[in-house]
PyMOL commands that place a pseudoatom at each C-alpha (Angstrom):
pseudoatom trace, name=CA, resn=MET, resi=1, chain=A, elem=C, hetatm=0, pos=[-9.347, 22.745, 11.701]
pseudoatom trace, name=CA, resn=SER, resi=2, chain=A, elem=C, hetatm=0, pos=[-9.038, 21.496, 15.254]
pseudoatom trace, name=CA, resn=LYS, resi=3, chain=A, elem=C, hetatm=0, pos=[-7.900, 18.181, 16.622]
pseudoatom trace, name=CA, resn=ARG, resi=4, chain=A, elem=C, hetatm=0, pos=[-10.794, 15.799, 17.194]
pseudoatom trace, name=CA, resn=LEU, resi=5, chain=A, elem=C, hetatm=0, pos=[-9.159, 13.543, 19.767]
pseudoatom trace, name=CA, resn=ASP, resi=6, chain=A, elem=C, hetatm=0, pos=[-5.775, 12.261, 20.912]
pseudoatom trace, name=CA, resn=TYR, resi=7, chain=A, elem=C, hetatm=0, pos=[-5.709, 8.629, 19.860]
pseudoatom trace, name=CA, resn=ASN, resi=8, chain=A, elem=C, hetatm=0, pos=[-2.352, 8.123, 21.591]
pseudoatom trace, name=CA, resn=GLN, resi=9, chain=A, elem=C, hetatm=0, pos=[-4.004, 8.899, 24.938]
pseudoatom trace, name=CA, resn=ILE, resi=10, chain=A, elem=C, hetatm=0, pos=[-7.268, 7.108, 24.235]
pseudoatom trace, name=CA, resn=ALA, resi=11, chain=A, elem=C, hetatm=0, pos=[-5.772, 3.885, 22.863]
pseudoatom trace, name=CA, resn=PRO, resi=12, chain=A, elem=C, hetatm=0, pos=[-2.175, 3.757, 24.111]
pseudoatom trace, name=CA, resn=ALA, resi=13, chain=A, elem=C, hetatm=0, pos=[-1.869, 0.011, 23.453]
pseudoatom trace, name=CA, resn=GLY, resi=14, chain=A, elem=C, hetatm=0, pos=[-2.848, 0.542, 19.824]
pseudoatom trace, name=CA, resn=ALA, resi=15, chain=A, elem=C, hetatm=0, pos=[-0.415, 3.443, 19.476]
pseudoatom trace, name=CA, resn=LYS, resi=16, chain=A, elem=C, hetatm=0, pos=[2.290, 1.303, 21.067]
pseudoatom trace, name=CA, resn=ALA, resi=17, chain=A, elem=C, hetatm=0, pos=[1.563, -1.529, 18.622]
pseudoatom trace, name=CA, resn=LEU, resi=18, chain=A, elem=C, hetatm=0, pos=[1.978, 0.868, 15.691]
pseudoatom trace, name=CA, resn=GLY, resi=19, chain=A, elem=C, hetatm=0, pos=[5.165, 2.134, 17.328]
pseudoatom trace, name=CA, resn=GLY, resi=20, chain=A, elem=C, hetatm=0, pos=[6.413, -1.453, 17.432]
pseudoatom trace, name=CA, resn=VAL, resi=21, chain=A, elem=C, hetatm=0, pos=[5.933, -1.752, 13.676]
pseudoatom trace, name=CA, resn=TYR, resi=22, chain=A, elem=C, hetatm=0, pos=[7.691, 1.597, 13.227]
pseudoatom trace, name=CA, resn=GLY, resi=23, chain=A, elem=C, hetatm=0, pos=[10.577, 0.259, 15.343]
pseudoatom trace, name=CA, resn=TYR, resi=24, chain=A, elem=C, hetatm=0, pos=[10.717, -2.851, 13.183]
pseudoatom trace, name=CA, resn=VAL, resi=25, chain=A, elem=C, hetatm=0, pos=[10.966, -0.729, 10.034]
pseudoatom trace, name=CA, resn=THR, resi=26, chain=A, elem=C, hetatm=0, pos=[13.738, 1.436, 11.503]
pseudoatom trace, name=CA, resn=GLN, resi=27, chain=A, elem=C, hetatm=0, pos=[15.840, -1.635, 12.320]
pseudoatom trace, name=CA, resn=SER, resi=28, chain=A, elem=C, hetatm=0, pos=[15.046, -3.436, 9.056]
pseudoatom trace, name=CA, resn=GLY, resi=29, chain=A, elem=C, hetatm=0, pos=[18.192, -2.291, 7.304]
pseudoatom trace, name=CA, resn=LEU, resi=30, chain=A, elem=C, hetatm=0, pos=[16.384, -0.162, 4.741]
pseudoatom trace, name=CA, resn=PRO, resi=31, chain=A, elem=C, hetatm=0, pos=[18.125, 3.219, 4.445]
pseudoatom trace, name=CA, resn=SER, resi=32, chain=A, elem=C, hetatm=0, pos=[16.328, 5.776, 6.595]
pseudoatom trace, name=CA, resn=VAL, resi=33, chain=A, elem=C, hetatm=0, pos=[16.327, 8.429, 3.855]
pseudoatom trace, name=CA, resn=LEU, resi=34, chain=A, elem=C, hetatm=0, pos=[14.723, 5.963, 1.425]
pseudoatom trace, name=CA, resn=VAL, resi=35, chain=A, elem=C, hetatm=0, pos=[12.031, 5.094, 3.974]
pseudoatom trace, name=CA, resn=ASP, resi=36, chain=A, elem=C, hetatm=0, pos=[11.373, 8.754, 4.740]
pseudoatom trace, name=CA, resn=LEU, resi=37, chain=A, elem=C, hetatm=0, pos=[11.087, 9.566, 1.025]
pseudoatom trace, name=CA, resn=VAL, resi=38, chain=A, elem=C, hetatm=0, pos=[8.514, 6.785, 0.765]
pseudoatom trace, name=CA, resn=TYR, resi=39, chain=A, elem=C, hetatm=0, pos=[6.684, 8.125, 3.831]
pseudoatom trace, name=CA, resn=LEU, resi=40, chain=A, elem=C, hetatm=0, pos=[6.658, 11.594, 2.275]
pseudoatom trace, name=CA, resn=ARG, resi=41, chain=A, elem=C, hetatm=0, pos=[5.318, 10.327, -1.061]
pseudoatom trace, name=CA, resn=ILE, resi=42, chain=A, elem=C, hetatm=0, pos=[2.555, 8.308, 0.609]
pseudoatom trace, name=CA, resn=SER, resi=43, chain=A, elem=C, hetatm=0, pos=[1.603, 11.345, 2.678]
pseudoatom trace, name=CA, resn=GLN, resi=44, chain=A, elem=C, hetatm=0, pos=[1.411, 13.401, -0.526]
pseudoatom trace, name=CA, resn=ILE, resi=45, chain=A, elem=C, hetatm=0, pos=[-0.916, 10.839, -2.106]
pseudoatom trace, name=CA, resn=ASN, resi=46, chain=A, elem=C, hetatm=0, pos=[-3.098, 10.748, 1.005]
pseudoatom trace, name=CA, resn=ASN, resi=47, chain=A, elem=C, hetatm=0, pos=[-2.929, 14.531, 1.496]
pseudoatom trace, name=CA, resn=CYS, resi=48, chain=A, elem=C, hetatm=0, pos=[-1.863, 14.210, 5.136]
pseudoatom trace, name=CA, resn=ALA, resi=49, chain=A, elem=C, hetatm=0, pos=[-0.623, 17.634, 6.245]
pseudoatom trace, name=CA, resn=TYR, resi=50, chain=A, elem=C, hetatm=0, pos=[0.625, 16.372, 9.609]
pseudoatom trace, name=CA, resn=CYS, resi=51, chain=A, elem=C, hetatm=0, pos=[2.822, 13.675, 8.061]
pseudoatom trace, name=CA, resn=LEU, resi=52, chain=A, elem=C, hetatm=0, pos=[3.935, 15.861, 5.140]
pseudoatom trace, name=CA, resn=ASP, resi=53, chain=A, elem=C, hetatm=0, pos=[5.224, 18.394, 7.634]
pseudoatom trace, name=CA, resn=MET, resi=54, chain=A, elem=C, hetatm=0, pos=[6.915, 15.765, 9.810]
pseudoatom trace, name=CA, resn=HIS, resi=55, chain=A, elem=C, hetatm=0, pos=[8.657, 13.814, 7.047]
pseudoatom trace, name=CA, resn=THR, resi=56, chain=A, elem=C, hetatm=0, pos=[9.803, 16.923, 5.228]
pseudoatom trace, name=CA, resn=ARG, resi=57, chain=A, elem=C, hetatm=0, pos=[11.419, 18.108, 8.465]
pseudoatom trace, name=CA, resn=ASP, resi=58, chain=A, elem=C, hetatm=0, pos=[12.966, 14.653, 9.033]
pseudoatom trace, name=CA, resn=LEU, resi=59, chain=A, elem=C, hetatm=0, pos=[14.464, 14.585, 5.541]
pseudoatom trace, name=CA, resn=LEU, resi=60, chain=A, elem=C, hetatm=0, pos=[15.835, 18.112, 5.874]
pseudoatom trace, name=CA, resn=LYS, resi=61, chain=A, elem=C, hetatm=0, pos=[17.499, 17.117, 9.167]
pseudoatom trace, name=CA, resn=LYS, resi=62, chain=A, elem=C, hetatm=0, pos=[19.078, 14.159, 7.362]
pseudoatom trace, name=CA, resn=GLY, resi=63, chain=A, elem=C, hetatm=0, pos=[20.608, 16.510, 4.824]
pseudoatom trace, name=CA, resn=VAL, resi=64, chain=A, elem=C, hetatm=0, pos=[18.286, 15.920, 1.867]
pseudoatom trace, name=CA, resn=LYS, resi=65, chain=A, elem=C, hetatm=0, pos=[18.319, 19.014, -0.325]
pseudoatom trace, name=CA, resn=ILE, resi=66, chain=A, elem=C, hetatm=0, pos=[15.165, 21.067, -0.735]
pseudoatom trace, name=CA, resn=GLU, resi=67, chain=A, elem=C, hetatm=0, pos=[15.439, 20.663, -4.523]
pseudoatom trace, name=CA, resn=LYS, resi=68, chain=A, elem=C, hetatm=0, pos=[14.999, 16.924, -4.131]
pseudoatom trace, name=CA, resn=LEU, resi=69, chain=A, elem=C, hetatm=0, pos=[12.151, 17.262, -1.645]
pseudoatom trace, name=CA, resn=ALA, resi=70, chain=A, elem=C, hetatm=0, pos=[10.340, 19.628, -3.989]
pseudoatom trace, name=CA, resn=LEU, resi=71, chain=A, elem=C, hetatm=0, pos=[10.395, 16.962, -6.692]
pseudoatom trace, name=CA, resn=VAL, resi=72, chain=A, elem=C, hetatm=0, pos=[9.281, 13.919, -4.695]
pseudoatom trace, name=CA, resn=GLN, resi=73, chain=A, elem=C, hetatm=0, pos=[5.778, 14.220, -6.118]
pseudoatom trace, name=CA, resn=ALA, resi=74, chain=A, elem=C, hetatm=0, pos=[7.213, 14.255, -9.665]
pseudoatom trace, name=CA, resn=TRP, resi=75, chain=A, elem=C, hetatm=0, pos=[10.050, 11.783, -9.017]
pseudoatom trace, name=CA, resn=ALA, resi=76, chain=A, elem=C, hetatm=0, pos=[9.472, 9.944, -12.313]
pseudoatom trace, name=CA, resn=GLU, resi=77, chain=A, elem=C, hetatm=0, pos=[10.273, 13.131, -14.241]
pseudoatom trace, name=CA, resn=ALA, resi=78, chain=A, elem=C, hetatm=0, pos=[13.222, 14.178, -12.060]
pseudoatom trace, name=CA, resn=GLY, resi=79, chain=A, elem=C, hetatm=0, pos=[15.868, 12.324, -14.044]
pseudoatom trace, name=CA, resn=ASP, resi=80, chain=A, elem=C, hetatm=0, pos=[18.643, 10.817, -11.968]
pseudoatom trace, name=CA, resn=LEU, resi=81, chain=A, elem=C, hetatm=0, pos=[17.975, 13.063, -8.962]
pseudoatom trace, name=CA, resn=PHE, resi=82, chain=A, elem=C, hetatm=0, pos=[16.501, 9.884, -7.453]
pseudoatom trace, name=CA, resn=ASP, resi=83, chain=A, elem=C, hetatm=0, pos=[18.610, 6.733, -7.662]
pseudoatom trace, name=CA, resn=ALA, resi=84, chain=A, elem=C, hetatm=0, pos=[17.292, 3.400, -8.939]
pseudoatom trace, name=CA, resn=ARG, resi=85, chain=A, elem=C, hetatm=0, pos=[16.325, 2.108, -5.493]
pseudoatom trace, name=CA, resn=GLU, resi=86, chain=A, elem=C, hetatm=0, pos=[14.545, 5.350, -4.598]
pseudoatom trace, name=CA, resn=ARG, resi=87, chain=A, elem=C, hetatm=0, pos=[12.616, 5.321, -7.893]
pseudoatom trace, name=CA, resn=ALA, resi=88, chain=A, elem=C, hetatm=0, pos=[11.639, 1.681, -7.397]
pseudoatom trace, name=CA, resn=ALA, resi=89, chain=A, elem=C, hetatm=0, pos=[10.586, 2.339, -3.783]
pseudoatom trace, name=CA, resn=LEU, resi=90, chain=A, elem=C, hetatm=0, pos=[8.518, 5.377, -4.744]
pseudoatom trace, name=CA, resn=ALA, resi=91, chain=A, elem=C, hetatm=0, pos=[6.832, 3.491, -7.595]
pseudoatom trace, name=CA, resn=TRP, resi=92, chain=A, elem=C, hetatm=0, pos=[6.053, 0.555, -5.301]
pseudoatom trace, name=CA, resn=ALA, resi=93, chain=A, elem=C, hetatm=0, pos=[4.752, 2.936, -2.619]
pseudoatom trace, name=CA, resn=GLU, resi=94, chain=A, elem=C, hetatm=0, pos=[2.397, 4.526, -5.129]
pseudoatom trace, name=CA, resn=THR, resi=95, chain=A, elem=C, hetatm=0, pos=[0.999, 1.230, -6.430]
pseudoatom trace, name=CA, resn=VAL, resi=96, chain=A, elem=C, hetatm=0, pos=[0.581, -0.274, -2.948]
pseudoatom trace, name=CA, resn=THR, resi=97, chain=A, elem=C, hetatm=0, pos=[-0.986, 2.906, -1.531]
pseudoatom trace, name=CA, resn=ARG, resi=98, chain=A, elem=C, hetatm=0, pos=[-3.443, 2.924, -4.433]
pseudoatom trace, name=CA, resn=VAL, resi=99, chain=A, elem=C, hetatm=0, pos=[-3.915, -0.856, -4.390]
pseudoatom trace, name=CA, resn=ALA, resi=100, chain=A, elem=C, hetatm=0, pos=[-7.702, -0.635, -4.822]
pseudoatom trace, name=CA, resn=GLU, resi=101, chain=A, elem=C, hetatm=0, pos=[-7.063, 1.087, -8.162]
pseudoatom trace, name=CA, resn=THR, resi=102, chain=A, elem=C, hetatm=0, pos=[-3.854, -0.637, -9.255]
pseudoatom trace, name=CA, resn=GLY, resi=103, chain=A, elem=C, hetatm=0, pos=[-4.168, -4.187, -7.961]
pseudoatom trace, name=CA, resn=ALA, resi=104, chain=A, elem=C, hetatm=0, pos=[-0.361, -4.069, -7.523]
pseudoatom trace, name=CA, resn=PRO, resi=105, chain=A, elem=C, hetatm=0, pos=[0.318, -5.323, -11.061]
pseudoatom trace, name=CA, resn=ASP, resi=106, chain=A, elem=C, hetatm=0, pos=[2.994, -7.860, -11.928]
pseudoatom trace, name=CA, resn=GLU, resi=107, chain=A, elem=C, hetatm=0, pos=[5.048, -5.228, -13.764]
pseudoatom trace, name=CA, resn=ALA, resi=108, chain=A, elem=C, hetatm=0, pos=[5.243, -3.069, -10.629]
pseudoatom trace, name=CA, resn=TYR, resi=109, chain=A, elem=C, hetatm=0, pos=[6.228, -6.052, -8.499]
pseudoatom trace, name=CA, resn=GLN, resi=110, chain=A, elem=C, hetatm=0, pos=[8.887, -7.148, -10.997]
pseudoatom trace, name=CA, resn=ALA, resi=111, chain=A, elem=C, hetatm=0, pos=[10.317, -3.622, -11.168]
pseudoatom trace, name=CA, resn=ALA, resi=112, chain=A, elem=C, hetatm=0, pos=[10.587, -3.507, -7.371]
pseudoatom trace, name=CA, resn=ARG, resi=113, chain=A, elem=C, hetatm=0, pos=[12.098, -7.001, -7.199]
pseudoatom trace, name=CA, resn=ALA, resi=114, chain=A, elem=C, hetatm=0, pos=[14.736, -5.982, -9.737]
pseudoatom trace, name=CA, resn=VAL, resi=115, chain=A, elem=C, hetatm=0, pos=[16.349, -3.726, -7.114]
pseudoatom trace, name=CA, resn=PHE, resi=116, chain=A, elem=C, hetatm=0, pos=[15.147, -5.080, -3.759]
pseudoatom trace, name=CA, resn=GLU, resi=117, chain=A, elem=C, hetatm=0, pos=[15.827, -8.452, -2.182]
pseudoatom trace, name=CA, resn=GLU, resi=118, chain=A, elem=C, hetatm=0, pos=[12.762, -10.371, -0.997]
pseudoatom trace, name=CA, resn=ARG, resi=119, chain=A, elem=C, hetatm=0, pos=[13.172, -9.334, 2.628]
pseudoatom trace, name=CA, resn=GLU, resi=120, chain=A, elem=C, hetatm=0, pos=[13.754, -5.708, 1.688]
pseudoatom trace, name=CA, resn=LEU, resi=121, chain=A, elem=C, hetatm=0, pos=[10.589, -5.660, -0.398]
pseudoatom trace, name=CA, resn=VAL, resi=122, chain=A, elem=C, hetatm=0, pos=[8.546, -7.174, 2.412]
pseudoatom trace, name=CA, resn=ASP, resi=123, chain=A, elem=C, hetatm=0, pos=[9.985, -4.643, 4.867]
pseudoatom trace, name=CA, resn=LEU, resi=124, chain=A, elem=C, hetatm=0, pos=[9.323, -1.808, 2.419]
pseudoatom trace, name=CA, resn=THR, resi=125, chain=A, elem=C, hetatm=0, pos=[5.724, -2.976, 2.019]
pseudoatom trace, name=CA, resn=ILE, resi=126, chain=A, elem=C, hetatm=0, pos=[5.317, -3.075, 5.798]
pseudoatom trace, name=CA, resn=ALA, resi=127, chain=A, elem=C, hetatm=0, pos=[6.605, 0.520, 5.919]
pseudoatom trace, name=CA, resn=ILE, resi=128, chain=A, elem=C, hetatm=0, pos=[4.137, 1.513, 3.189]
pseudoatom trace, name=CA, resn=GLY, resi=129, chain=A, elem=C, hetatm=0, pos=[1.237, -0.080, 5.054]
pseudoatom trace, name=CA, resn=LEU, resi=130, chain=A, elem=C, hetatm=0, pos=[2.292, 1.567, 8.301]
pseudoatom trace, name=CA, resn=MET, resi=131, chain=A, elem=C, hetatm=0, pos=[2.440, 5.039, 6.765]
pseudoatom trace, name=CA, resn=ASN, resi=132, chain=A, elem=C, hetatm=0, pos=[-0.982, 4.553, 5.240]
pseudoatom trace, name=CA, resn=VAL, resi=133, chain=A, elem=C, hetatm=0, pos=[-2.321, 3.701, 8.723]
pseudoatom trace, name=CA, resn=TYR, resi=134, chain=A, elem=C, hetatm=0, pos=[-0.591, 6.717, 10.273]
pseudoatom trace, name=CA, resn=ASN, resi=135, chain=A, elem=C, hetatm=0, pos=[-1.987, 8.973, 7.524]
pseudoatom trace, name=CA, resn=ARG, resi=136, chain=A, elem=C, hetatm=0, pos=[-5.486, 7.694, 8.143]
pseudoatom trace, name=CA, resn=MET, resi=137, chain=A, elem=C, hetatm=0, pos=[-5.176, 8.250, 11.883]
pseudoatom trace, name=CA, resn=ALA, resi=138, chain=A, elem=C, hetatm=0, pos=[-3.743, 11.762, 11.510]
pseudoatom trace, name=CA, resn=ILE, resi=139, chain=A, elem=C, hetatm=0, pos=[-6.309, 12.827, 8.909]
pseudoatom trace, name=CA, resn=SER, resi=140, chain=A, elem=C, hetatm=0, pos=[-9.316, 11.258, 10.661]
pseudoatom trace, name=CA, resn=PHE, resi=141, chain=A, elem=C, hetatm=0, pos=[-8.515, 12.781, 14.034]
pseudoatom trace, name=CA, resn=ARG, resi=142, chain=A, elem=C, hetatm=0, pos=[-7.119, 16.049, 12.634]
pseudoatom trace, name=CA, resn=ASN, resi=143, chain=A, elem=C, hetatm=0, pos=[-3.550, 16.025, 13.946]
pseudoatom trace, name=CA, resn=THR, resi=144, chain=A, elem=C, hetatm=0, pos=[-2.192, 19.537, 13.607]
pseudoatom trace, name=CA, resn=PRO, resi=145, chain=A, elem=C, hetatm=0, pos=[1.047, 19.906, 11.622]
pseudoatom trace, name=CA, resn=GLN, resi=146, chain=A, elem=C, hetatm=0, pos=[3.995, 21.318, 13.561]
pseudoatom trace, name=CA, resn=ALA, resi=147, chain=A, elem=C, hetatm=0, pos=[4.161, 24.292, 11.185]
pseudoatom trace, name=CA, resn=ALA, resi=148, chain=A, elem=C, hetatm=0, pos=[0.561, 25.246, 12.041]
pseudoatom trace, name=CA, resn=VAL, resi=149, chain=A, elem=C, hetatm=0, pos=[1.198, 24.816, 15.777]
pseudoatom trace, name=CA, resn=ALA, resi=150, chain=A, elem=C, hetatm=0, pos=[4.275, 27.051, 15.559]
pseudoatom trace, name=CA, resn=LYS, resi=151, chain=A, elem=C, hetatm=0, pos=[2.377, 29.738, 13.616]
pseudoatom trace, name=CA, resn=ALA, resi=152, chain=A, elem=C, hetatm=0, pos=[-0.439, 29.748, 16.189]
pseudoatom trace, name=CA, resn=ALA, resi=153, chain=A, elem=C, hetatm=0, pos=[2.002, 30.132, 19.105]
for i in range(1, 153): cmd.bond("trace and resi %d" % i, "trace and resi %d" % (i + 1))
show_as sticks, trace
zoom trace
């Protein structure tokens, strides 16, 4: 599969706007590992190879163990490997990513609010929306994962 186009070059103002949202999320106060776990889970749901590769590498660099990364997709069955905030963030990420199916039910919102302050939940939802946009861009325009680039070189 080859890259269709480089949206960063074609629409640099749009890419910069997305980068501004990314910058907002990074300074929001949410723990970076929590955000990256959410990004990884969303990328699993959306089947975005480019982002799966990137966020797995980011989490490994931050010291997250491979055993934990291997279980992100099955976090609900991983016992206390994921803490309460991580479980709530992953559950919220799943329901918001699949909002057309889930409607973001009251129970999911209440579960997230039980562990996140209002501002944190808004910031987390912004991060979820952003990753869904990035997944759609990478999939639509066929961004090549770093692992595939390295293998081809």
